[in-house]
One Martini backbone bead per residue (centre of mass of N, CA, C, O) as a GRO file, in nm:
protein
  300
    1MET     BB    1   1.606   0.696  -1.793
    2ASP     BB    2   1.351   0.863  -1.731
    3LEU     BB    3   1.208   0.634  -1.570
    4LEU     BB    4   1.425   0.609  -1.352
    5LEU     BB    5   1.390   0.909  -1.250
    6ILE     BB    6   1.110   0.860  -1.121
    7VAL     BB    7   1.222   0.657  -0.895
    8LEU     BB    8   1.474   0.790  -0.765
    9PRO     BB    9   1.350   0.990  -0.556
   10ALA     BB   10   1.231   0.769  -0.379
   11PHE     BB   11   1.509   0.627  -0.314
   12LEU     BB   12   1.638   0.871  -0.178
   13ILE     BB   13   1.437   0.876   0.060
   14PHE     BB   14   1.475   0.591   0.152
   15GLY     BB   15   1.782   0.627   0.202
   16ALA     BB   16   1.757   0.841   0.422
   17GLY     BB   17   1.601   0.657   0.619
   18PHE     BB   18   1.807   0.430   0.632
   19ILE     BB   19   2.054   0.593   0.732
   20GLY     BB   20   1.920   0.731   0.973
   21GLN     BB   21   1.859   0.465   1.127
   22LYS     BB   22   2.150   0.359   1.146
   23LEU     BB   23   2.258   0.623   1.306
   24LEU     BB   24   1.998   0.708   1.515
   25LYS     BB   25   1.777   0.518   1.618
   26LEU     BB   26   1.477   0.553   1.576
   27ASP     BB   27   1.130   0.581   1.647
   28ILE     BB   28   0.917   0.439   1.436
   29LYS     BB   29   0.643   0.422   1.579
   30SER     BB   30   0.603   0.726   1.634
   31ILE     BB   31   0.623   0.824   1.342
   32SER     BB   32   0.399   0.641   1.229
   33THR     BB   33   0.172   0.749   1.409
   34MET     BB   34   0.185   1.040   1.315
   35SER     BB   35   0.122   0.980   1.018
   36LEU     BB   36  -0.150   0.824   1.058
   37TYR     BB   37  -0.301   1.040   1.272
   38LEU     BB   38  -0.195   1.344   1.156
   39MET     BB   39  -0.162   1.332   0.827
   40LEU     BB   40  -0.334   1.139   0.638
   41PRO     BB   41  -0.618   1.261   0.699
   42PHE     BB   42  -0.560   1.527   0.546
   43LEU     BB   43  -0.508   1.404   0.268
   44THR     BB   44  -0.780   1.260   0.240
   45PHE     BB   45  -0.964   1.500   0.272
   46ASP     BB   46  -0.850   1.673   0.038
   47THR     BB   47  -0.912   1.469  -0.188
   48PHE     BB   48  -1.233   1.436  -0.137
   49TYR     BB   49  -1.299   1.745  -0.136
   50SER     BB   50  -1.173   1.812  -0.436
   51ASN     BB   51  -1.336   1.557  -0.544
   52GLN     BB   52  -1.575   1.437  -0.733
   53LEU     BB   53  -1.816   1.221  -0.679
   54ASN     BB   54  -1.822   0.900  -0.851
   55ILE     BB   55  -1.837   0.601  -1.026
   56GLU     BB   56  -1.527   0.555  -1.027
   57TYR     BB   57  -1.497   0.483  -0.726
   58PHE     BB   58  -1.645   0.215  -0.741
   59TYR     BB   59  -1.453   0.079  -0.947
   60MET     BB   60  -1.197   0.101  -0.778
   61PHE     BB   61  -1.299  -0.085  -0.555
   62LEU     BB   62  -1.394  -0.334  -0.712
   63PHE     BB   63  -1.114  -0.399  -0.862
   64THR     BB   64  -0.942  -0.419  -0.608
   65PHE     BB   65  -1.101  -0.652  -0.481
   66LEU     BB   66  -1.079  -0.849  -0.719
   67LEU     BB   67  -0.771  -0.877  -0.719
   68ALA     BB   68  -0.751  -0.991  -0.431
   69VAL     BB   69  -0.920  -1.248  -0.479
   70ILE     BB   70  -0.744  -1.374  -0.703
   71LEU     BB   71  -0.482  -1.387  -0.533
   72ILE     BB   72  -0.593  -1.571  -0.317
   73ILE     BB   73  -0.661  -1.815  -0.493
   74LEU     BB   74  -0.377  -1.860  -0.618
   75THR     BB   75  -0.219  -1.885  -0.350
   76VAL     BB   76  -0.375  -2.122  -0.228
   77LEU     BB   77  -0.323  -2.324  -0.455
   78TYR     BB   78  -0.014  -2.313  -0.427
   79GLY     BB   79   0.001  -2.389  -0.126
   80ILE     BB   80  -0.120  -2.670  -0.167
   81PHE     BB   81   0.094  -2.774  -0.368
   82ILE     BB   82   0.344  -2.717  -0.144
   83LYS     BB   83   0.238  -2.777   0.148
   84ALA     BB   84   0.136  -2.550   0.324
   85ASN     BB   85   0.084  -2.413   0.602
   86LYS     BB   86  -0.103  -2.176   0.761
   87THR     BB   87   0.133  -1.983   0.819
   88GLN     BB   88   0.259  -1.982   0.535
   89MET     BB   89   0.003  -1.897   0.389
   90SER     BB   90  -0.035  -1.623   0.531
   91ALA     BB   91   0.239  -1.501   0.449
   92MET     BB   92   0.184  -1.514   0.146
   93LEU     BB   93  -0.074  -1.342   0.140
   94LEU     BB   94   0.044  -1.079   0.260
   95GLY     BB   95   0.244  -1.048   0.013
   96THR     BB   96   0.044  -1.067  -0.250
   97ILE     BB   97  -0.203  -0.860  -0.201
   98PHE     BB   98  -0.034  -0.606  -0.074
   99PRO     BB   99   0.048  -0.298  -0.172
  100ASN     BB  100   0.266  -0.011  -0.178
  101SER     BB  101   0.069   0.273  -0.196
  102GLY     BB  102   0.182   0.479   0.019
  103ASN     BB  103   0.506   0.490   0.046
  104TYR     BB  104   0.525   0.448  -0.291
  105GLY     BB  105   0.294   0.475  -0.505
  106ALA     BB  106   0.203   0.773  -0.476
  107PRO     BB  107   0.475   0.915  -0.538
  108VAL     BB  108   0.518   0.785  -0.820
  109ALA     BB  109   0.254   0.893  -0.940
  110MET     BB  110   0.340   1.186  -0.915
  111PHE     BB  111   0.597   1.170  -1.094
  112ALA     BB  112   0.441   1.038  -1.348
  113PHE     BB  113   0.120   1.196  -1.339
  114GLY     BB  114   0.080   1.390  -1.120
  115ALA     BB  115  -0.174   1.524  -0.939
  116THR     BB  116  -0.403   1.339  -1.044
  117GLY     BB  117  -0.259   1.069  -1.001
  118PHE     BB  118  -0.223   1.110  -0.698
  119GLN     BB  119  -0.524   1.120  -0.620
  120TYR     BB  120  -0.586   0.835  -0.712
  121ALA     BB  121  -0.376   0.694  -0.529
  122VAL     BB  122  -0.511   0.778  -0.261
  123ILE     BB  123  -0.768   0.621  -0.305
  124PHE     BB  124  -0.632   0.345  -0.321
  125MET     BB  125  -0.499   0.365  -0.042
  126VAL     BB  126  -0.763   0.358   0.120
  127ILE     BB  127  -0.856   0.083   0.015
  128HIS     BB  128  -0.608  -0.078   0.113
  129ALA     BB  129  -0.638  -0.008   0.413
  130PHE     BB  130  -0.908  -0.151   0.444
  131LEU     BB  131  -0.812  -0.438   0.356
  132ILE     BB  132  -0.587  -0.477   0.567
  133ASN     BB  133  -0.803  -0.421   0.819
  134THR     BB  134  -0.954  -0.694   0.728
  135ILE     BB  135  -0.831  -0.922   0.557
  136GLY     BB  136  -0.552  -0.911   0.692
  137ILE     BB  137  -0.644  -0.987   0.979
  138PHE     BB  138  -0.768  -1.257   0.910
  139ILE     BB  139  -0.513  -1.391   0.796
  140ALA     BB  140  -0.329  -1.350   1.045
  141SER     BB  141  -0.518  -1.499   1.249
  142TYR     BB  142  -0.525  -1.773   1.101
  143GLY     BB  143  -0.191  -1.812   1.123
  144SER     BB  144  -0.255  -1.790   1.434
  145GLU     BB  145  -0.298  -1.841   1.777
  146LYS     BB  146  -0.369  -1.543   1.766
  147THR     BB  147  -0.674  -1.437   1.795
  148THR     BB  148  -0.955  -1.262   1.638
  149SER     BB  149  -1.229  -1.090   1.645
  150MET     BB  150  -1.475  -0.933   1.480
  151LYS     BB  151  -1.482  -0.693   1.672
  152ASP     BB  152  -1.180  -0.622   1.651
  153SER     BB  153  -1.180  -0.567   1.347
  154VAL     BB  154  -1.390  -0.340   1.347
  155MET     BB  155  -1.240  -0.154   1.547
  156ARG     BB  156  -0.990  -0.114   1.371
  157VAL     BB  157  -1.135   0.023   1.138
  158LEU     BB  158  -1.261   0.258   1.315
  159LYS     BB  159  -0.951   0.359   1.386
  160MET     BB  160  -0.913   0.470   1.111
  161PRO     BB  161  -0.824   0.785   1.015
  162VAL     BB  162  -0.871   0.777   0.702
  163LEU     BB  163  -1.176   0.728   0.721
  164TYR     BB  164  -1.247   1.018   0.833
  165GLY     BB  165  -1.124   1.175   0.604
  166PHE     BB  166  -1.318   1.061   0.395
  167LEU     BB  167  -1.595   1.133   0.524
  168PHE     BB  168  -1.552   1.441   0.556
  169GLY     BB  169  -1.485   1.500   0.261
  170VAL     BB  170  -1.757   1.405   0.142
  171VAL     BB  171  -1.951   1.574   0.314
  172PHE     BB  172  -1.840   1.855   0.244
  173GLN     BB  173  -1.886   1.826  -0.059
  174GLN     BB  174  -2.198   1.753  -0.067
  175LEU     BB  175  -2.264   2.024   0.119
  176HIS     BB  176  -2.093   2.268   0.026
  177ILE     BB  177  -1.846   2.330   0.214
  178GLU     BB  178  -1.674   2.624   0.269
  179LEU     BB  179  -1.344   2.681   0.305
  180PRO     BB  180  -1.108   2.859   0.398
  181SER     BB  181  -0.807   2.913   0.253
  182THR     BB  182  -0.632   2.883   0.510
  183ILE     BB  183  -0.736   2.602   0.587
  184ARG     BB  184  -0.667   2.460   0.325
  185ASP     BB  185  -0.363   2.515   0.346
  186GLY     BB  186  -0.319   2.361   0.611
  187ILE     BB  187  -0.418   2.086   0.515
  188SER     BB  188  -0.222   2.062   0.273
  189LEU     BB  189   0.042   2.081   0.432
  190VAL     BB  190   0.008   1.827   0.605
  191GLY     BB  191  -0.053   1.627   0.376
  192SER     BB  192   0.215   1.670   0.217
  193ALA     BB  193   0.402   1.572   0.457
  194SER     BB  194   0.325   1.263   0.449
  195ILE     BB  195   0.488   1.156   0.210
  196PRO     BB  196   0.789   1.186   0.302
  197THR     BB  197   0.740   1.039   0.570
  198VAL     BB  198   0.655   0.753   0.463
  199MET     BB  199   0.919   0.716   0.304
  200LEU     BB  200   1.112   0.725   0.543
  201ILE     BB  201   0.984   0.488   0.696
  202LEU     BB  202   1.053   0.268   0.493
  203GLY     BB  203   1.359   0.300   0.516
  204MET     BB  204   1.363   0.237   0.822
  205GLN     BB  205   1.240  -0.048   0.804
  206LEU     BB  206   1.461  -0.170   0.618
  207ALA     BB  207   1.696  -0.125   0.832
  208GLU     BB  208   1.562  -0.362   1.030
  209ILE     BB  209   1.632  -0.576   0.834
  210LYS     BB  210   1.731  -0.923   0.853
  211PRO     BB  211   1.900  -1.139   0.691
  212GLN     BB  212   1.784  -1.468   0.597
  213LYS     BB  213   1.705  -1.802   0.593
  214PHE     BB  214   1.504  -1.942   0.331
  215GLU     BB  215   1.274  -2.081   0.154
  216LEU     BB  216   1.259  -2.022  -0.179
  217LYS     BB  217   0.959  -2.094  -0.243
  218TYR     BB  218   0.848  -1.847  -0.079
  219VAL     BB  219   1.002  -1.607  -0.189
  220ASN     BB  220   0.943  -1.656  -0.492
  221SER     BB  221   0.633  -1.662  -0.488
  222VAL     BB  222   0.582  -1.382  -0.372
  223THR     BB  223   0.741  -1.224  -0.584
  224ILE     BB  224   0.583  -1.318  -0.835
  225PHE     BB  225   0.299  -1.235  -0.749
  226ARG     BB  226   0.362  -0.931  -0.685
  227MET     BB  227   0.552  -0.849  -0.957
  228LEU     BB  228   0.379  -1.015  -1.191
  229VAL     BB  229   0.084  -1.116  -1.156
  230SER     BB  230  -0.057  -0.859  -1.060
  231PRO     BB  231  -0.007  -0.670  -1.312
  232LEU     BB  232  -0.128  -0.868  -1.521
  233LEU     BB  233  -0.411  -0.868  -1.403
  234ALA     BB  234  -0.453  -0.562  -1.429
  235VAL     BB  235  -0.441  -0.551  -1.736
  236VAL     BB  236  -0.698  -0.721  -1.773
  237LEU     BB  237  -0.903  -0.557  -1.594
  238VAL     BB  238  -0.893  -0.274  -1.742
  239SER     BB  239  -1.063  -0.374  -1.991
  240PHE     BB  240  -1.333  -0.354  -1.781
  241MET     BB  241  -1.290  -0.053  -1.712
  242PRO     BB  242  -1.513   0.238  -1.690
  243VAL     BB  243  -1.248   0.436  -1.727
  244ASN     BB  244  -0.994   0.623  -1.733
  245ASP     BB  245  -0.662   0.596  -1.824
  246LEU     BB  246  -0.530   0.701  -1.562
  247ILE     BB  247  -0.656   0.500  -1.368
  248LYS     BB  248  -0.543   0.251  -1.506
  249ASN     BB  249  -0.242   0.322  -1.469
  250VAL     BB  250  -0.246   0.340  -1.160
  251TYR     BB  251  -0.350   0.055  -1.109
  252ILE     BB  252  -0.106  -0.091  -1.234
  253LEU     BB  253   0.119   0.040  -1.071
  254LEU     BB  254   0.016  -0.058  -0.788
  255ALA     BB  255   0.019  -0.366  -0.863
  256ALA     BB  256   0.355  -0.343  -0.894
  257MET     BB  257   0.409  -0.324  -0.610
  258PRO     BB  258   0.536  -0.390  -0.337
  259ILE     BB  259   0.523  -0.474  -0.030
  260ALA     BB  260   0.356  -0.386   0.233
  261ALA     BB  261   0.464  -0.260   0.533
  262ASN     BB  262   0.209  -0.335   0.713
  263THR     BB  263   0.238  -0.649   0.703
  264THR     BB  264   0.464  -0.668   0.912
  265LEU     BB  265   0.295  -0.581   1.153
  266LEU     BB  266   0.101  -0.823   1.139
  267ALA     BB  267   0.313  -1.048   1.157
  268VAL     BB  268   0.411  -0.964   1.439
  269GLN     BB  269   0.144  -0.960   1.600
  270PHE     BB  270   0.071  -1.281   1.491
  271ASN     BB  271   0.312  -1.460   1.420
  272VAL     BB  272   0.365  -1.455   1.076
  273LYS     BB  273   0.645  -1.479   0.964
  274PRO     BB  274   0.812  -1.197   0.996
  275ASP     BB  275   1.086  -1.251   0.855
  276LEU     BB  276   0.972  -1.328   0.580
  277THR     BB  277   0.811  -1.068   0.529
  278SER     BB  278   1.050  -0.871   0.554
  279PHE     BB  279   1.232  -0.994   0.334
  280THR     BB  280   1.028  -0.971   0.093
  281THR     BB  281   1.008  -0.667   0.113
  282LEU     BB  282   1.301  -0.611   0.039
  283VAL     BB  283   1.315  -0.761  -0.230
  284THR     BB  284   1.079  -0.610  -0.379
  285THR     BB  285   1.191  -0.325  -0.346
  286LEU     BB  286   1.456  -0.367  -0.503
  287LEU     BB  287   1.322  -0.482  -0.765
  288SER     BB  288   1.154  -0.216  -0.836
  289LEU     BB  289   1.389  -0.059  -0.974
  290VAL     BB  290   1.309  -0.227  -1.240
  291THR     BB  291   0.990  -0.279  -1.264
  292ILE     BB  292   0.871   0.009  -1.259
  293PRO     BB  293   0.998   0.129  -1.517
  294LEU     BB  294   0.879  -0.097  -1.695
  295THR     BB  295   0.584  -0.037  -1.638
  296LEU     BB  296   0.587   0.258  -1.739
  297PHE     BB  297   0.671   0.190  -2.026
  298LEU     BB  298   0.418   0.011  -2.097
  299ILE     BB  299   0.187   0.237  -2.012
  300LYS     BB  300   0.333   0.498  -2.174
   0.00000   0.00000   0.00000
């Protein structure tokens, strides 16, 4: 019951966003843009400014990238086995590779592991955002007739506001630039506001999903890869990670998260089975009400 209570606050906020969207029909894009461009950069800056850069950051990136590569290989092999076309393959990849570390994972890490665990989750969130805007764009463009150039992909990465929050945070820390406490408090205030905001946005996005009929082999495969295979691979990989146990636990927790909400945006933009991607996002998010407490039980 205690582990369920860790997840329950997150679902209460998701529920508030869901009900609010059903009743008020808010402009999700505007709120999402505000969160991405005005709030998350402050959270990212505060995280990297407050934490000493060390070799653990390198391992966090390396093993996150390694997990993504393994999931890509396994998903492609399974896609070939079931004779999926390139659009179906891309939709499966978008679902299996990228966990919801921002809207969902970071808040749950905060409830489960406290402030330090939350800071590690934010670091993983920045890494995942980078992967979604590089590997994710390539996968989405591969599965669509609407192609994107390498230049477009690079420009999209350069437009990521969290990237500059990361860069400025690291630079200020390494140069030992001391900010006045009032400015630090302001940055922290805006950054802290980003967490409940992105959680509300996820609930709002789920409210816009309309259940449809899909071939079960695609829904089931994405669900199994995202909710079962990914955390099991993470459990194996952490045995090789030369980092502290808290980072390992956060890594496993985030690997067990449902599909990232941002993948739906890519699927819509490139017309890569957006309905399938949205539906599997809903399925995995609802399923996580059971799987996330179980994951926390096993790692704690």
